[in-house]
Each structure stands twice: as C-alpha cells, then as structure tokens.
Short mmCIF file of the C-alpha atoms (twelve columns), coordinates in Angstrom:
data_MODEL
# 
_entry.id   MODEL 
# 
loop_
_atom_site.group_PDB 
_atom_site.id 
_atom_site.type_symbol 
_atom_site.label_atom_id 
_atom_site.label_alt_id 
_atom_site.label_comp_id 
_atom_site.label_asym_id 
_atom_site.label_seq_id 
_atom_site.Cartn_x 
_atom_site.Cartn_y 
_atom_site.Cartn_z 
_atom_site.pdbx_PDB_model_num 
ATOM 1  C CA . MET A 1  -3.218 10.089 19.183 1 
ATOM 2  C CA . ILE A 2  -1.442 8.731  16.099 1 
ATOM 3  C CA . LYS A 3  2.349  8.846  16.398 1 
ATOM 4  C CA . ILE A 4  4.175  10.231 13.353 1 
ATOM 5  C CA . ARG A 5  7.687  11.059 12.184 1 
ATOM 6  C CA . CYS A 6  7.891  13.916 9.674  1 
ATOM 7  C CA . ARG A 7  10.737 14.003 7.156  1 
ATOM 8  C CA . THR A 8  11.651 16.348 4.331  1 
ATOM 9  C CA . ASN A 9  14.520 16.669 1.886  1 
ATOM 10 C CA . LEU A 10 14.105 20.452 1.573  1 
ATOM 11 C CA . ASP A 11 17.197 22.073 3.113  1 
ATOM 12 C CA . LEU A 12 15.355 25.150 4.420  1 
ATOM 13 C CA . TYR A 13 13.012 22.953 6.469  1 
ATOM 14 C CA . GLN A 14 15.478 20.442 7.998  1 
ATOM 15 C CA . LYS A 15 15.780 22.190 11.375 1 
ATOM 16 C CA . GLU A 16 12.050 22.789 11.815 1 
ATOM 17 C CA . GLN A 17 10.253 21.125 14.718 1 
ATOM 18 C CA . TRP A 18 7.456  19.047 13.185 1 
ATOM 19 C CA . PRO A 19 4.590  17.410 15.101 1 
ATOM 20 C CA . VAL A 20 5.194  13.927 16.544 1 
ATOM 21 C CA . GLY A 21 1.509  13.091 16.942 1 
ATOM 22 C CA . ILE A 22 -1.770 13.882 15.228 1 
ATOM 23 C CA . CYS A 23 -5.405 13.325 16.173 1 
ATOM 24 C CA . CYS A 24 -6.681 11.893 12.868 1 
ATOM 25 C CA . ARG A 25 -5.418 9.774  9.968  1 
ATOM 26 C CA . PRO A 26 -3.220 11.878 7.653  1 
ATOM 27 C CA . MET A 27 -3.741 11.812 3.895  1 
ATOM 28 C CA . VAL A 28 -1.486 12.718 0.984  1 
ATOM 29 C CA . GLY A 29 -2.187 16.369 0.201  1 
ATOM 30 C CA . ASP A 30 -2.795 17.401 3.832  1 
ATOM 31 C CA . ILE A 31 -0.735 20.278 5.195  1 
ATOM 32 C CA . VAL A 32 1.525  19.957 8.254  1 
ATOM 33 C CA . GLU A 33 2.675  23.059 10.122 1 
ATOM 34 C CA . SER A 34 5.940  23.268 12.068 1 
ATOM 35 C CA . ARG A 35 6.266  24.899 15.480 1 
ATOM 36 C CA . SER A 36 7.505  28.118 13.825 1 
ATOM 37 C CA . GLY A 37 4.580  28.190 11.370 1 
ATOM 38 C CA . LYS A 38 6.241  26.858 8.220  1 
ATOM 39 C CA . ARG A 39 3.909  24.627 6.232  1 
ATOM 40 C CA . LEU A 40 4.586  21.686 3.929  1 
ATOM 41 C CA . GLN A 41 2.304  19.276 2.105  1 
ATOM 42 C CA . ILE A 42 2.320  15.507 2.706  1 
ATOM 43 C CA . CYS A 43 3.518  13.696 -0.432 1 
ATOM 44 C CA . SER A 44 3.773  10.123 0.954  1 
ATOM 45 C CA . ILE A 45 2.967  8.070  4.051  1 
ATOM 46 C CA . THR A 46 4.791  4.887  5.110  1 
ATOM 47 C CA . HIS A 47 3.621  2.522  7.856  1 
ATOM 48 C CA . LYS A 48 6.743  1.537  9.846  1 
ATOM 49 C CA . TRP A 49 7.829  -0.340 12.942 1 
ATOM 50 C CA . VAL A 50 10.594 1.407  14.886 1 
ATOM 51 C CA . ALA A 51 12.918 -0.072 17.490 1 
ATOM 52 C CA . ALA A 52 12.191 0.769  21.114 1 
ATOM 53 C CA . ALA A 53 15.328 2.950  21.320 1 
ATOM 54 C CA . LEU A 54 14.011 5.145  18.481 1 
ATOM 55 C CA . ALA A 55 10.358 5.152  19.503 1 
ATOM 56 C CA . ILE A 56 8.679  8.340  20.673 1 
ATOM 57 C CA . LEU A 57 6.359  6.201  22.801 1 
ATOM 58 C CA . ASP A 58 7.260  4.064  25.789 1 
ATOM 59 C CA . CYS A 59 7.437  0.670  24.062 1 
ATOM 60 C CA . SER A 60 9.564  -2.213 25.270 1 
ATOM 61 C CA . THR A 61 9.876  -4.046 21.932 1 
ATOM 62 C CA . GLY A 62 9.195  -1.283 19.410 1 
ATOM 63 C CA . CYS A 63 6.284  0.779  18.182 1 
ATOM 64 C CA . PRO A 64 4.288  1.281  15.006 1 
ATOM 65 C CA . ILE A 65 4.617  4.749  13.520 1 
ATOM 66 C CA . LEU A 66 3.571  6.620  10.384 1 
ATOM 67 C CA . GLU A 67 6.506  8.183  8.553  1 
ATOM 68 C CA . ILE A 68 5.281  11.249 6.696  1 
ATOM 69 C CA . GLU A 69 7.302  12.689 3.810  1 
ATOM 70 C CA . LEU A 70 6.872  16.456 3.431  1 
ATOM 71 C CA . ASN A 71 8.107  18.012 0.211  1 
ATOM 72 C CA . LYS A 72 5.778  20.594 -1.253 1 
ATOM 73 C CA . ARG A 73 5.506  24.095 0.115  1 
ATOM 74 C CA . SER A 74 1.972  25.076 1.022  1 
ATOM 75 C CA . THR A 75 0.674  28.022 -0.965 1 
ATOM 76 C CA . GLY A 76 -3.013 28.205 -0.157 1 
ATOM 77 C CA . VAL A 77 -5.689 27.252 2.292  1 
ATOM 78 C CA . GLU A 78 -5.980 23.474 2.416  1 
ATOM 79 C CA . SER A 79 -6.963 20.905 5.023  1 
ATOM 80 C CA . HIS A 80 -4.709 20.711 8.077  1 
ATOM 81 C CA . VAL A 81 -3.261 17.774 9.991  1 
# 
C-alpha cells in the first residue's frame, strides 16, 4: 500500500474524504474518487517526508508520503487510482 495525502484548492471539494492509501503508483492524469463519489484528476505529485505526529502510518521518526494535488473535475471515463 502506498500512503498518500490528497489536497485540492477547489472549495466544493475541501470537505470530501479522499483516500489515504493506494495499491499502485499514481500518475498525473489519473482520477481519484472521494468516499461520496466525487472525482478529481491528479495534476501533480510531490514526494514528501512527514513528521511522525502528522504521519498516517505508525512511524517513530517520520514517514515518506506522496502528496497528490487534485484540481480538475473528472468528466469522462479515465483510469482510476
């Protein structure tokens, strides 16, 4: 499982519950679906190191994570993350 943190600057999508893990490497252009079914497209991916207090894994010193920026609304049938 690859740990991720999804972010978006679209106001209508701020309160959505986005996945925190995926089973394969994400790519720009992939679609991510929220718990309620709203879909956004990945526009950038950043490899980050987060402090243990912010980590979604049990890590004593910190954890690597992929930060995924979601900005484009999905309009068609594309690949899924």
